[in-house]
C-alpha positions as CSV (number, residue, x, y, z in Angstrom):
1,M,89.4,129.0,142.3
2,I,91.4,131.6,140.7
3,T,89.8,130.9,137.3
4,V,86.3,130.9,138.6
5,L,87.4,134.4,140.9
6,G,87.5,135.7,137.7
7,I,84.0,134.3,136.1
8,Y,82.7,135.9,139.2
9,I,84.1,139.2,138.8
10,F,82.6,139.1,135.3
11,I,79.6,138.9,137.1
12,V,79.7,141.4,139.5
13,I,80.5,143.6,136.6
14,G,78.4,143.0,134.6
15,F,75.3,143.5,138.1
16,F,77.3,147.2,138.9
17,A,76.6,147.9,135.3
18,K,72.8,147.7,135.3
19,K,72.7,149.0,138.6
20,I,74.4,152.2,137.5
21,F,73.8,152.2,133.6
22,K,69.5,152.2,133.6
23,E,69.2,152.1,129.7
24,I,71.5,149.4,129.2
25,D,69.6,145.9,128.1
26,G,70.1,143.1,129.7
27,K,70.9,141.5,125.5
28,T,73.1,143.6,125.2
29,L,75.1,142.7,128.7
30,V,75.6,138.9,127.1
31,I,76.8,140.4,123.8
32,L,79.3,142.1,125.8
33,S,79.6,138.9,127.2
34,T,80.0,137.0,124.7
35,Y,82.4,138.9,121.9
36,F,84.5,140.7,124.2
37,L,84.6,138.4,128.0
38,Q,84.0,135.2,127.1
39,P,87.6,134.7,125.0
40,F,89.7,135.8,126.7
41,L,88.7,133.6,129.9
42,T,88.2,130.8,127.0
43,L,91.4,131.1,126.3
44,W,92.8,131.6,129.8
45,G,91.1,128.3,130.8
46,I,93.0,126.6,127.7
47,M,96.4,127.9,128.2
48,L,96.0,126.0,132.1
49,V,95.9,122.9,130.7
50,P,98.8,121.0,129.1
51,I,98.5,120.1,125.9
52,N,98.0,116.6,124.7
53,F,96.5,114.4,122.4
54,D,93.1,114.5,124.1
55,L,92.8,117.7,123.9
56,I,92.9,117.9,120.5
57,L,91.2,114.1,119.7
58,S,87.5,115.4,121.0
59,P,86.9,118.1,118.5
60,L,87.4,115.7,115.5
61,V,85.6,112.6,116.9
62,Y,82.7,115.1,118.0
63,L,83.2,117.1,114.0
64,L,83.8,113.1,112.6
65,A,80.3,112.4,114.6
66,V,78.8,116.0,113.0
67,F,79.6,114.8,109.3
68,I,78.4,111.3,109.8
69,A,75.5,112.0,110.9
70,L,75.3,114.9,108.3
71,I,76.2,112.0,105.4
72,F,73.2,109.3,107.3
73,T,71.0,112.2,106.6
74,F,71.5,113.3,103.5
75,L,71.1,109.5,102.1
76,F,68.4,108.7,103.9
77,V,66.8,111.7,102.4
78,T,67.9,111.1,98.6
79,F,66.8,107.7,98.9
80,L,63.2,109.8,99.8
81,C,63.0,111.5,96.6
82,S,64.1,108.4,94.7
83,L,60.2,106.8,96.0
84,N,58.4,110.0,95.1
85,I,56.4,110.0,97.8
86,S,53.9,113.0,97.8
87,F,54.5,114.3,101.8
88,K,51.5,116.3,103.0
89,T,53.1,118.1,105.9
90,D,54.7,121.4,105.5
91,A,58.0,121.0,107.3
92,S,59.1,117.6,105.5
93,Y,58.5,119.5,102.6
94,I,61.4,122.3,103.6
95,F,63.3,119.6,104.8
96,I,63.7,117.9,101.9
97,Y,64.1,121.1,99.5
98,F,67.3,121.2,102.3
99,F,68.8,118.9,102.1
100,S,68.4,117.7,98.1
101,G,68.1,120.7,96.3
102,S,66.0,119.9,93.2
103,C,63.9,116.3,94.3
104,W,60.4,117.8,94.0
105,R,58.6,118.0,90.7
C-alpha cells in the first residue's frame, strides 16, 4: 500500500504544479515524470521484491524471443530478396531495404 501511495503523491504534485504554474505544458510534466520520478519508483519497487532466479529469467526470455523474431525476419527478407520480386508498395520497399541492406538493384 505504501508503494501505491508514492505514486498518488507524484500525481498530486503534478496536479498542483499544473494549477500553480499555468505556463507548464502537459508534455513537460510527462517528461519530468519519466526521466526523474519514475526511476525512483521503479528502483523502490524492485528493492521491495527479493531477488531470485525468476526475476532475472523473465527479461532474458523476452530478449531471446525478440532476437529469434529478428533473426527470422532477417532470413525471410533475405529469401525475398533472392527471388528478385518487384514490389509495388513503398512500405514493402522500406521494410526490405531496412532489413537487408542493398538487395535492390
